[in-house]
N, C-alpha and C positions, 0 to 999 in steps of 0.2 A: 504494500500500500504506500501511497505517497505521504509526504510529511504534511500535506494539507488536511489530514484527518483531524477530527476534533481532539484537541489535547486532553480534554476531560476524560477520554477513554483510556488514558494511561493508568495503569494499575499501581505503578511504583512512585516513589518520591525522588527518583534519581535526579531529575532536573530542577528540584526545588531551589538549589543554590544558584541556578542560572536564570531560569525564567519559567513561568507556568505556560508560556507560549513557545512551542517548538519552532515557530517562525521568527522568533526574535533574533537579533544579531548575535547575542551571546550563545543561543542554542545552535544557530547555524555554524558559528565558529567551532563549537564543540564537535559538531557533526563532521566538519572537515578534518579536525585533528584526530578524531576517532578513525576516520578512513586511513589517515597516514599510519596510525598505530597498527590497525588490523590488516590492511592490504598493502600498505606502502613499504613496510619493512620486511626483510627476510626473517626467517625464524630465529636465526642465531643472534641477529642484532636486537630483535624484540626481547630475547632472553637476557641479553646484556642490559637492556634498559630496565627490565624488572629487577635484576640483581643490583643495579646502581641507583635504584629509586630512593633508598634511604639516604645515600650520599647526596643525591640531587635535591632532596628536601631540606638539606642543611646549607646549601650554597648561599653565600651572602655577597661575595665580591665577583667582579668580572674575571679576575685571575683564577678564582676557584671554578667558575663556570667553564673557562677555556680548558683548564686541566681535565675537568669532567668530560667535556665533549671529546677531547683528544683521546681519552681512554675508551670511548665508545665507537667513534666513527672516524673515517678519514677526512681529508680536507674538502671533499666534495660538497659544495654549498647546498645543493638540492637535498642530499642525504642528511646533511646537518639539520636543515629545517624540519625534515620529517622526524628526526630524533627529538628535537626540541618540542615539537608538537606531541609526540608520543609520550614523553616524560610529563608533559602538562596534563594529558588525559589520564595517565596512570595516577598522578598525584590527585586529580579530581576524584577518581574512583576511590582512592584511599580516604580522602576527606569525607566522602559520602559514607563509607563503611564505618568511619570513626565518629560520625556526626551524632550528637545527642538528639537531634530533631528528626532523624530518619529511623523508622521502626526497625527493630531487629528482624532479620529475615527478609527485609525489603529487597535485598540483592538477588533473591531467587526470581524476581520479576523483571530484572533489568534487561536481560537478553530478549525476552519476549516484547518488552516495550520498545526497545531499539529496533527490533525487526518490524514491529507495527508502524513505527515512524518512517521506515524505509532506510534507516541508517545502517542496518545489517540485512543480509540476504541469506539464502540457504547455504551459500558457500562460506560466508564470513561469520555467521552465527556460531558455528562450532569453535572457531578460533577464539572468539570473544569469551564464550563459556569456559573454555579451557584456561584462558588467561586469567579470568576472574577467579576460578577455582584455585589456581596457583597462587594468586595474590593472597587469598584468604588463608589457605592452608600452610603456605611456606613463608610468607612475608609479613602478614598482618601482625602477628605477636610482637615482632621486633619494632615494626613501625608504630604500633600502639604505645609501646614503651617510649620510643623516641618522641612521639606526639605529646605524651604526658610530661616528659622532661622539658620540652620546649615551651609548653603551656605554663609550667611552673616557673621557668626562667623568665617568661614574659611578665608574670606577676600582675600588679595593678598600675605600674608606672609606664610611661612611654618608653619605647625602645629606640636605641640609636639606629638611624637609618642611613645617613650619608654624611660625608665630610668633604667640603670644598675649600680650596685655598688659592689665593693669588698673592703674589709678592710685588710690591711697588716701591718705587723711590719717590720720596716727597722732597720738594725743594725747601731748603732752610733759608729764609729771607733775613737780611740784616735788620730790617725794620718792617713791622707789620703795617698793612694798610688800616687806616682809621676812618671810620665813616665820616664823610664830609670833607676829606682831604681832596684838593683839586687834582685832576688827572692831566691837565694841560696848563701851560703857562708857568709863571714863577711859583716856586714852592710845590710844583706838581709831584705827585707820588712817583718814585722811580725804584722799582724792585731791584734789589741787589742780592743775588744768590751767593751765599757764602759756604754752602755745603748741601748735603742730602741726609735724609733719615729714611732708612729702609724698614718697612713694616709689612707684616703678613696679615691680610684680611681673611677671616675665617668664617665659614658658614657651616653650622651643624644642623642636620635635619633629624627629626624623630618621627615615629610612625603615626602618632595620634596626639590628641590633646591640643591645648592652645597656650602659646603659639606652637606651631610645628617646626618653625625655623628660628634659629638664633644666629645673630651676627655679632662679631666682635673682632678686635685686632690684637696682635701679639708682636712683641719684638723678639729678638733672638734669645734673650734671657727667659722671657715668658715661655717660649717654646721648649727650652731646655728643662725648665721646671715642670712644665706640663708633661713632657715625655717621661721624666723621672718619676712623677707621680703615677703615671700609668704603669710603668715598669714595676714600681713598688706594689701596686695593686695586684699585678700578675703574680709577683712573688708571694704575696699574702694568700692569694687563691691557691697556689701550689702548696703552701704551708698548711692551709686548712684542709686541703684534700688529703695530704699525707697524715695529718693528725686524726682525721676521720677514717683513714685507711680506705679511701675511695679510688677507683680507677678514673680514666679520663671521661667515662660516660656517667660518672656519679654513682656507680654501683660499688657495694662493699666488696673488696678483694677477698677471694677465697684463699684460705690457708693452703700452702703447698703440702 
């Protein structure tokens, strides 16, 4: 059937996070990405994407993203796009499986709904069903633990999202302009640059709250102190982890 069928006939809540309307832009995008995952990748690449999903869900920086992509696919731009889309769909499915707002067992209806919408057919439906079964049986326990950990780390405060910085040289004038000074004629203001001051302008972005963007400036000493404070915080985290006998994932180390 085509995707023009009444969306109310869907039996599952799979699309709840996207839209109740399968004709929406968000739903259409998901449909295209699903096609890349199910029919656009060969079996081995799809398997690698599933194996790398936990790593993909922790990626924060472009450098980490590039390293992840290099471990999955070659430099072929078209294949890279398919992998990116596939990881996006896999993460969407995991979010749905972990969602508190989607009933337990809802996943048993997903394949049928996607086929009903025309997003799967008799050839691709078995591939999707097998993939979903693998996600649930082999990957979901570890991904659920990771999800709980990341949710706990998020807490109730805004999370760091981005850092931007520019470096600029500012002119140091011998005398400052005062309001009302003439700019032409006798006694006119004549700037005389006697040096420069180099300053870093900084932008910090967070993921929510108000404001979401903070702007300030720092000189070299400020930057040194700021970096030292961050390094000290990292040492304190390591010390606390050691004190609590935890591994890098926050789990208590088992005695040998």
